[in-house]
Each structure stands twice: as structure tokens, then as C-alpha cells.
N, C-alpha and C positions, 0 to 999 in steps of 0.2 A: 604750731603745726606749719612747717615750711612747705608741706605739700600744696597748700592753698596758693602760695606765691608761685610755686613751680607750675601748677595747673593754669594759673592766670597767664603765665608766660607761654605755655603750650598753646592755649586758646588764642592769644594775641598773634603768635606766629602762624597758626593754622588759618585764622581769619584773614591775615595779610596775604597768605598764599591763595586763599579763596578769591579774594579781590583781584589779585594778579592774574588768575586764571579766567577772570570774567564770569565766574560762577556766582550764584546767589545764596547757596547754602552749603554748609559743610555736613557731609553725611557720615563720615567715618574717620576716626583718628586711631592710628596704631602706634603704640609706644613700646620700646624695649627698655626694661628696667632691670639693671644689674642687681644681683643678690648682695653685692658689697657697696651699693650706692647710697645707703642710708635713706632710701626713699621707700615708703610703704605703699605697695600697689593698692591695697584696700583703701587707704586714705586718699590716694589719687582718684580712685573710682568715686568715692564719696564727694570729693571736691569738684569733679567734672560736671555733674548736674548743676551744682550751685553756680559755678563760673559760667557755664554755657547758657544758663537761663536768660531769655530776653535777647539773645544774639543769634546770628545765622547758624550757630553751632547747636542750638537747642534741639534736642531729640536725636542728635548724632550718636552713633555707636562708638564706644570706646573699647578698643582691644589692647590688652596688655600682654606682652610676651616676657616671661621671666628669663633672664640670662644668668646662667650659673657663673660663679666665680672661678677664675683660673689664674695660675701664675707660673713663672719660670723659677725653679730653684737653682741658685748658683752653686749650692753645695753638692747636689747630686745630679745636676744637669738634666733635669726632667721638667716636663710640663705637668703640673699637678692641679687637682681640684682644690679650691679654697672655700672654706665655709665661713671664714672671718678675716677681716683686715689684720695684717700684722701677726697672724697666727703662724705657728710652726709648719714646716713642710710635712704633709701627712706621710711622705715616704721615708725621709731620713731624720726628721725632727729638727732640722736646722732652721734658722731664722733669716736666711738670705734669700727670701722669696720676693720676686718683683711681680706685682699684679699685672696681668695681661688682658683680663676680661672680667666683666661684671661689676666694674666700679663706676659705670656711667648710666645715664638715662638719655634716650634720644627718640626723636620722632622718626619712626620707620616709614610711615606711609600716611597720606591724606587722601580722602576721596571726597570730591565735591560734585555738586549737581547744579 
């Protein structure tokens, strides 16, 4: 489960930012997780409590926003919704689609107290 390692990195980054802000506790973490990122939001939720336990992030709220996949089709020159990596364009069926959204995961917002 690579989500555990990802969540450990998220918590490390969040706690470092908490320290930089001179705060003592992390109260909220907001993540954007792309539909094409190969990251399971439910697994991230499960890992959050385990990784945050015993740290200034324990008890913090985790908010996850799902980001839909999108791409630019070179064959039909359209921005299209993507449900899978390397799938065909839903408009023309071509395979010249470059992903433009939904392939990443990022920390959108941190709230500290």
C-alpha cells in the first residue's frame, strides 16, 4: 500500500509547515487527489489516523477533494474528460490524448493553531 508512504510524506510536510508557522498543532489538511493518480482516497483516509497518531496532527481533520481526469486530444483538438490513463478519446476514439488534469496529488491547504 503506497498510500501509507504518501500519507507519511504529507504529514511530514504539514508538520514542518506547522513548525515554520510557530503553531503547536495541525488542525486541518486538505488534499486534492486526481482520479488518474493511482492514489486511493479511502486508503489515504485510513492511513491518516495511523500516521498522525502521537504527533501534533493527531485529531486533525482530513479533507479530500476528488479531481476529475481531463486531457487534450490532438486528433480532434478538444479538451475531454478522461476516466483512465492512456484510454481513447471519448469524442473521436483516437489515442493521441495528453493528460492535463487529474494525474497528481497535492496538499491544497493546511490549517494550524
